[in-house]
C-alpha positions as a Markdown table, in Angstrom:
| # | Residue | x | y | z |
|---|---|---|---|---|
| 1 | Met | 39.8 | 53.2 | 98.6 |
| 2 | Asp | 41.5 | 54.2 | 101.9 |
| 3 | Asn | 43.4 | 57.4 | 101.0 |
| 4 | Asp | 45.1 | 57.7 | 104.4 |
| 5 | Lys | 47.0 | 54.4 | 103.9 |
| 6 | Glu | 48.8 | 55.6 | 100.8 |
| 7 | Phe | 49.3 | 59.3 | 101.6 |
| 8 | Asp | 50.2 | 60.5 | 105.1 |
| 9 | Ser | 48.8 | 64.1 | 104.7 |
| 10 | Phe | 47.1 | 66.4 | 102.3 |
| 11 | Asp | 50.5 | 67.9 | 101.5 |
| 12 | Asp | 51.6 | 64.6 | 100.0 |
| 13 | Leu | 49.0 | 65.0 | 97.3 |
| 14 | Phe | 50.9 | 67.9 | 95.7 |
| 15 | Glu | 54.5 | 68.4 | 94.7 |
| 16 | Pro | 56.2 | 71.5 | 96.3 |
| 17 | Phe | 57.5 | 73.8 | 93.6 |
| 18 | Glu | 60.3 | 76.2 | 94.5 |
| 19 | Leu | 62.7 | 78.1 | 92.2 |
| 20 | Asp | 65.6 | 77.9 | 94.6 |
| 21 | Glu | 65.8 | 74.1 | 94.5 |
| 22 | Gly | 68.2 | 72.4 | 92.2 |
| 23 | Pro | 67.4 | 70.0 | 89.4 |
| 24 | Pro | 65.8 | 66.6 | 90.3 |
| 25 | Pro | 68.2 | 63.7 | 91.2 |
| 26 | Pro | 69.2 | 61.5 | 88.3 |
| 27 | Glu | 67.2 | 58.3 | 87.8 |
| 28 | Pro | 68.8 | 55.1 | 88.9 |
| 29 | Pro | 70.8 | 53.2 | 86.3 |
| 30 | Gly | 68.6 | 51.1 | 84.0 |
| 31 | Ala | 65.5 | 53.0 | 84.9 |
| 32 | Ala | 63.5 | 54.3 | 81.9 |
| 33 | Ala | 60.6 | 56.7 | 81.8 |
| 34 | Tyr | 57.2 | 55.1 | 81.1 |
| 35 | Gln | 56.1 | 55.6 | 77.5 |
| 36 | Pro | 52.5 | 55.2 | 76.4 |
| 37 | Pro | 51.9 | 52.2 | 74.1 |
| 38 | Ser | 51.7 | 52.8 | 70.4 |
| 39 | Pro | 48.3 | 52.4 | 68.7 |
| 40 | Gly | 47.4 | 48.8 | 68.3 |
| 41 | Glu | 49.5 | 47.6 | 71.2 |
| 42 | Gly | 46.5 | 47.1 | 73.6 |
| 43 | Pro | 44.6 | 49.0 | 76.2 |
| 44 | Val | 46.5 | 51.7 | 78.2 |
| 45 | Pro | 46.9 | 50.7 | 81.9 |
| 46 | Gln | 44.8 | 52.9 | 84.2 |
| 47 | Val | 45.6 | 54.3 | 87.6 |
| 48 | Ala | 42.9 | 55.6 | 90.0 |
| 49 | Cys | 43.4 | 59.1 | 91.4 |
| 50 | Pro | 44.0 | 58.8 | 95.1 |
| 51 | Ser | 42.0 | 62.0 | 95.6 |
| 52 | Cys | 38.9 | 61.8 | 93.5 |
| 53 | Gly | 39.1 | 58.2 | 92.2 |
| 54 | Thr | 39.0 | 59.1 | 88.5 |
| 55 | Pro | 40.9 | 56.6 | 86.3 |
| 56 | Asn | 43.9 | 58.1 | 84.6 |
| 57 | Pro | 46.5 | 56.6 | 82.2 |
| 58 | Ala | 49.4 | 55.1 | 84.0 |
| 59 | Tyr | 51.9 | 57.5 | 82.4 |
| 60 | Asn | 50.1 | 60.6 | 83.8 |
| 61 | Arg | 51.7 | 62.2 | 86.8 |
| 62 | His | 48.6 | 64.3 | 87.8 |
| 63 | Cys | 44.9 | 63.5 | 87.7 |
| 64 | Glu | 43.1 | 64.8 | 84.6 |
| 65 | Gln | 40.0 | 65.5 | 86.7 |
| 66 | Cys | 41.3 | 67.3 | 89.9 |
| 67 | Gly | 45.0 | 67.7 | 89.2 |
| 68 | Ala | 46.1 | 65.8 | 92.2 |
| 69 | Arg | 49.5 | 64.0 | 92.1 |
| 70 | Leu | 49.1 | 60.3 | 91.1 |
| 71 | Thr | 52.6 | 59.0 | 92.2 |
| 72 | Lys | 55.4 | 60.0 | 94.6 |
| 73 | Glu | 58.1 | 60.0 | 91.9 |
| 74 | Pro | 60.0 | 63.4 | 91.8 |
| 75 | Leu | 58.7 | 65.8 | 89.2 |
| 76 | Pro | 61.1 | 67.8 | 87.0 |
| 77 | Ile | 62.0 | 71.2 | 88.6 |
| 78 | Ala | 62.4 | 74.3 | 86.5 |
| 79 | Pro | 66.0 | 75.7 | 86.6 |
| 80 | Ala | 66.7 | 78.6 | 88.9 |
| 81 | Pro | 66.4 | 82.0 | 87.1 |
| 82 | Leu | 69.6 | 83.8 | 86.2 |
| 83 | Gly | 70.9 | 86.0 | 89.0 |
| 84 | Arg | 70.1 | 89.7 | 88.6 |
| 85 | Ala | 72.1 | 92.6 | 90.2 |
| 86 | Thr | 70.8 | 93.8 | 93.5 |
| 87 | Pro | 70.2 | 97.5 | 94.2 |
| 88 | Gly | 73.4 | 97.6 | 96.3 |
| 89 | Ala | 75.5 | 96.1 | 93.5 |
| 90 | Lys | 74.1 | 98.7 | 91.0 |
| 91 | Ala | 74.9 | 101.5 | 93.4 |
| 92 | Leu | 78.4 | 100.2 | 93.8 |
| 93 | Gly | 78.9 | 100.1 | 90.0 |
| 94 | Val | 77.7 | 103.7 | 89.7 |
| 95 | Leu | 80.1 | 104.9 | 92.4 |
| 96 | Val | 83.1 | 103.1 | 90.8 |
| 97 | Gly | 82.2 | 104.7 | 87.5 |
| 98 | Ala | 82.0 | 108.2 | 89.0 |
| 99 | Val | 85.4 | 107.7 | 90.7 |
| 100 | Leu | 87.0 | 106.7 | 87.5 |
| 101 | Val | 85.6 | 109.7 | 85.7 |
| 102 | Val | 86.9 | 112.1 | 88.4 |
| 103 | Leu | 90.4 | 110.5 | 88.2 |
| 104 | Leu | 90.5 | 110.8 | 84.4 |
| 105 | Leu | 89.5 | 114.4 | 84.5 |
| 106 | Ala | 92.1 | 115.2 | 87.2 |
| 107 | Gly | 94.8 | 113.5 | 85.1 |
| 108 | Leu | 93.9 | 115.5 | 82.0 |
| 109 | Arg | 93.9 | 118.7 | 84.0 |
| 110 | Ser | 97.4 | 117.9 | 85.4 |
| 111 | Ile | 98.7 | 117.2 | 81.9 |
| 112 | Trp | 97.3 | 120.4 | 80.6 |
| 113 | Arg | 98.7 | 122.5 | 83.5 |
| 114 | Ser | 102.2 | 120.9 | 83.1 |
| 115 | Gly | 102.1 | 121.6 | 79.4 |
| 116 | Thr | 101.3 | 125.2 | 80.1 |
| 117 | Gly | 104.1 | 125.6 | 82.6 |
| 118 | Asp | 106.6 | 124.2 | 80.1 |
| 119 | Ala | 105.4 | 126.6 | 77.4 |
| 120 | Glu | 106.0 | 129.6 | 79.6 |
| 121 | Gly | 109.4 | 128.4 | 80.9 |
| 122 | Thr | 110.3 | 131.7 | 82.7 |
| 123 | Thr | 108.9 | 131.2 | 86.2 |
| 124 | Thr | 108.3 | 128.3 | 88.5 |
| 125 | Thr | 105.7 | 128.4 | 91.3 |
| 126 | Ser | 105.6 | 126.3 | 94.5 |
| 127 | Ser | 102.3 | 124.8 | 95.5 |
| 128 | Ser | 103.0 | 125.6 | 99.2 |
| 129 | Ser | 104.2 | 129.2 | 98.6 |
| 130 | Thr | 103.4 | 132.2 | 96.6 |
| 131 | Thr | 107.0 | 133.0 | 96.0 |
| 132 | Val | 108.0 | 133.1 | 92.3 |
| 133 | Ala | 111.5 | 131.9 | 91.5 |
| 134 | Thr | 113.2 | 134.1 | 88.9 |
| 135 | Ala | 116.1 | 133.0 | 86.7 |
| 136 | Thr | 119.6 | 134.1 | 87.5 |
| 137 | Val | 120.9 | 136.8 | 85.2 |
| 138 | Pro | 124.2 | 138.8 | 84.9 |
| 139 | Leu | 124.5 | 141.8 | 87.1 |
| 140 | Leu | 126.6 | 144.9 | 86.2 |
| 141 | Pro | 128.1 | 147.0 | 89.0 |
| 142 | Thr | 127.9 | 150.8 | 88.4 |
| 143 | Ser | 131.4 | 151.3 | 89.9 |
| 144 | Val | 134.5 | 149.6 | 91.3 |
| 145 | Glu | 137.2 | 150.9 | 93.6 |
| 146 | Ala | 140.6 | 149.4 | 94.3 |
| 147 | Ser | 142.8 | 150.1 | 97.3 |
| 148 | Ser | 145.9 | 150.0 | 95.0 |
| 149 | Thr | 146.3 | 150.1 | 91.3 |
| 150 | Leu | 149.2 | 150.0 | 88.9 |
| 151 | Ser | 149.2 | 152.8 | 86.4 |
| 152 | Gly | 147.6 | 151.7 | 83.1 |
| 153 | Phe | 145.7 | 148.7 | 84.7 |
| 154 | Pro | 142.6 | 150.3 | 86.4 |
| 155 | Ala | 140.0 | 148.4 | 88.4 |
| 156 | Thr | 137.3 | 149.2 | 85.8 |
| 157 | Asn | 139.0 | 146.6 | 83.6 |
| 158 | Leu | 137.5 | 144.0 | 85.9 |
| 159 | Ile | 133.9 | 144.8 | 84.9 |
| 160 | Asp | 134.3 | 145.8 | 81.2 |
| 161 | Gly | 133.4 | 142.3 | 79.9 |
| 162 | Asp | 136.8 | 141.9 | 78.2 |
| 163 | Pro | 139.1 | 139.2 | 79.7 |
| 164 | Ser | 142.0 | 140.5 | 77.7 |
| 165 | Thr | 142.2 | 143.7 | 79.9 |
| 166 | Glu | 143.1 | 143.3 | 83.5 |
| 167 | Trp | 143.6 | 145.0 | 86.9 |
| 168 | Gln | 147.0 | 144.9 | 88.5 |
| 169 | Asp | 147.6 | 145.7 | 92.2 |
| 170 | Gln | 150.9 | 147.5 | 93.1 |
| 171 | Ser | 151.2 | 146.7 | 96.8 |
| 172 | Leu | 153.0 | 143.7 | 98.3 |
| 173 | Gly | 151.9 | 141.2 | 95.7 |
| 174 | Gly | 148.2 | 141.9 | 96.2 |
| 175 | Val | 148.0 | 140.7 | 99.8 |
| 176 | Gly | 145.7 | 143.0 | 101.8 |
| 177 | Ala | 144.3 | 144.7 | 98.6 |
| 178 | Thr | 140.5 | 145.4 | 98.5 |
| 179 | Leu | 138.1 | 145.7 | 95.6 |
| 180 | Thr | 134.7 | 147.4 | 96.3 |
| 181 | Phe | 131.8 | 147.0 | 93.8 |
| 182 | Arg | 128.6 | 149.1 | 94.0 |
| 183 | Phe | 125.2 | 148.7 | 92.4 |
| 184 | Ala | 122.7 | 151.4 | 91.6 |
| 185 | Gln | 119.7 | 149.3 | 92.9 |
| 186 | Pro | 119.6 | 146.6 | 95.6 |
| 187 | Val | 120.5 | 143.2 | 94.2 |
| 188 | Ala | 120.5 | 139.5 | 95.3 |
| 189 | Ile | 123.9 | 138.2 | 94.3 |
| 190 | Thr | 123.9 | 134.4 | 93.8 |
| 191 | Tyr | 127.5 | 134.0 | 92.8 |
| 192 | Ile | 130.5 | 135.7 | 91.2 |
| 193 | Glu | 133.2 | 134.4 | 88.8 |
| 194 | Ile | 136.8 | 135.4 | 89.0 |
| 195 | Gln | 139.0 | 135.1 | 85.8 |
| 196 | Gly | 142.8 | 135.2 | 85.7 |
| 197 | Ile | 145.1 | 135.7 | 82.7 |
| 198 | Thr | 144.1 | 133.3 | 79.9 |
| 199 | Gly | 145.9 | 132.4 | 76.7 |
| 200 | Asp | 149.4 | 133.0 | 78.1 |
| 201 | Asp | 150.6 | 130.6 | 80.8 |
| 202 | Asp | 153.9 | 132.4 | 81.1 |
| 203 | Arg | 152.3 | 135.7 | 82.0 |
| 204 | Phe | 149.9 | 133.9 | 84.3 |
| 205 | Arg | 152.8 | 132.4 | 86.3 |
| 206 | Gln | 155.0 | 135.4 | 86.2 |
| 207 | Asn | 152.5 | 137.5 | 88.2 |
| 208 | Tyr | 151.0 | 137.1 | 91.6 |
| 209 | Arg | 147.6 | 135.3 | 91.6 |
| 210 | Met | 144.8 | 135.5 | 94.2 |
| 211 | Lys | 144.7 | 132.6 | 96.6 |
| 212 | Gly | 142.8 | 133.3 | 99.8 |
| 213 | Tyr | 140.0 | 135.8 | 99.9 |
| 214 | Glu | 137.3 | 137.4 | 102.1 |
| 215 | Ile | 133.9 | 138.6 | 100.8 |
| 216 | Ser | 131.3 | 140.8 | 102.6 |
| 217 | Val | 128.0 | 142.3 | 101.6 |
| 218 | Asp | 125.6 | 144.9 | 103.2 |
| 219 | Asp | 122.8 | 142.5 | 104.1 |
| 220 | Asn | 124.9 | 139.8 | 105.7 |
| 221 | Thr | 127.1 | 140.4 | 108.7 |
| 222 | Leu | 129.0 | 137.1 | 108.1 |
| 223 | Lys | 132.1 | 137.3 | 105.9 |
| 224 | Ser | 132.8 | 134.3 | 103.7 |
| 225 | Thr | 136.4 | 133.2 | 103.3 |
| 226 | Ala | 138.0 | 130.5 | 101.2 |
| 227 | Thr | 140.7 | 129.9 | 98.6 |
| 228 | Val | 140.8 | 129.4 | 94.8 |
| 229 | Pro | 143.1 | 126.9 | 92.9 |
| 230 | Asp | 146.2 | 128.2 | 91.2 |
| 231 | Glu | 144.5 | 128.1 | 87.7 |
| 232 | Pro | 143.3 | 130.9 | 85.3 |
| 233 | Gly | 139.6 | 129.9 | 86.0 |
| 234 | Pro | 137.0 | 131.2 | 85.9 |
| 235 | His | 136.5 | 130.4 | 89.6 |
| 236 | Arg | 132.9 | 130.4 | 90.8 |
| 237 | Ile | 132.3 | 131.7 | 94.3 |
| 238 | Glu | 128.8 | 131.4 | 95.9 |
| 239 | Ile | 127.4 | 134.5 | 97.6 |
| 240 | Ala | 124.7 | 134.6 | 100.4 |
| 241 | Ser | 123.0 | 137.9 | 99.5 |
| 242 | Gln | 119.4 | 138.9 | 99.1 |
| 243 | Glu | 119.5 | 142.7 | 99.1 |
| 244 | Thr | 122.7 | 144.6 | 98.9 |
| 245 | Asn | 124.2 | 147.6 | 97.1 |
| 246 | Arg | 127.8 | 146.7 | 97.7 |
| 247 | Leu | 130.2 | 143.8 | 97.6 |
| 248 | Glu | 133.8 | 144.0 | 99.0 |
| 249 | Leu | 136.5 | 141.5 | 98.0 |
| 250 | Arg | 139.6 | 141.5 | 100.2 |
| 251 | Ile | 142.7 | 139.4 | 99.2 |
| 252 | Leu | 144.2 | 137.5 | 102.1 |
| 253 | Ser | 146.9 | 135.6 | 100.4 |
| 254 | Ala | 148.4 | 135.0 | 97.0 |
| 255 | Tyr | 150.3 | 132.5 | 94.9 |
| 256 | Ala | 153.9 | 133.7 | 94.4 |
| 257 | Ala | 155.1 | 135.0 | 91.0 |
| 258 | Gln | 157.6 | 132.8 | 89.3 |
| 259 | Pro | 160.5 | 133.5 | 87.0 |
| 260 | Ile | 160.1 | 132.4 | 83.4 |
| 261 | Gly | 163.4 | 131.4 | 81.9 |
| 262 | Asp | 165.7 | 134.3 | 82.3 |
| 263 | Lys | 162.8 | 136.7 | 83.0 |
| 264 | Pro | 162.3 | 137.7 | 86.6 |
| 265 | Pro | 158.9 | 137.5 | 88.3 |
| 266 | Phe | 156.6 | 140.6 | 88.4 |
| 267 | Lys | 155.7 | 142.2 | 91.7 |
| 268 | Glu | 152.0 | 142.8 | 90.8 |
| 269 | Leu | 148.9 | 140.7 | 91.5 |
| 270 | Val | 146.7 | 140.4 | 88.4 |
| 271 | Ile | 142.9 | 139.6 | 88.0 |
| 272 | Ala | 141.5 | 139.9 | 84.5 |
| 273 | Glu | 137.7 | 139.9 | 85.1 |
| 274 | Ile | 135.1 | 139.6 | 87.9 |
| 275 | Ser | 131.5 | 138.8 | 86.8 |
| 276 | Phe | 128.3 | 138.9 | 88.9 |
| 277 | Phe | 125.1 | 136.8 | 88.7 |
| 278 | Gly | 121.8 | 137.0 | 90.5 |
| 279 | Arg | 118.7 | 139.1 | 90.3 |
| 280 | Ala | 117.2 | 142.4 | 91.3 |
| 281 | Ala | 116.2 | 142.4 | 95.0 |
| 282 | Ala | 112.6 | 143.6 | 94.2 |
| 283 | Glu | 111.8 | 140.5 | 92.1 |
């Protein structure tokens, strides 16, 4: 037998086997795989091996003697193995897991720290500064002096904490009068509240009431001026002070006293209470 006529090269004798190839192409319609005859159906057809010449049953694909391929029909190919993670993919997975753990720990720490801050509740700290903000508290002056006082209505009534007592000025309806408050230790004054007569609208209108004012403190050369509405109050006035022992209030103008029925207006300006709020300068 002339082997060169049936197979072009030695490589044609064997089927290449690679895992990366896909499954064999489907058989044409109507084609059926050869089945060996059942016992009693007659002799099995034989095919000579093109390599060693050994007879083989026709249904064999490879020679039983030498293993050479008997036909050129495609052989079934084993399916490709399931993909496995590469070392790079494993490293990426480990890195992502580590980042998630770090973020989780940071979130838990932030929750714990915010809970601790809420529990303390007395101070707040800025992340970009070491300054600690202290809550505003009432401040009590150690003394007060008035440029003019009506007998029986001293300036100390302004800081006694009782709005039913009052200071009355005796000069020109209060215009030009000054009140000087002093503190034993330096203080940072945030604001003051000025209270007029309350509970008796007739008395409130029958006296002069403060309108325009000027305020000065030791640690600020600028004097603040403004007006308050013609109401009992309290009227809140912001103060720009960080360290002062003194605050001076000067009355620049006043709302005129009014007659009530057949009662004539009074000549005095009245303020019932002045309260101070801020903190000690050393805090």
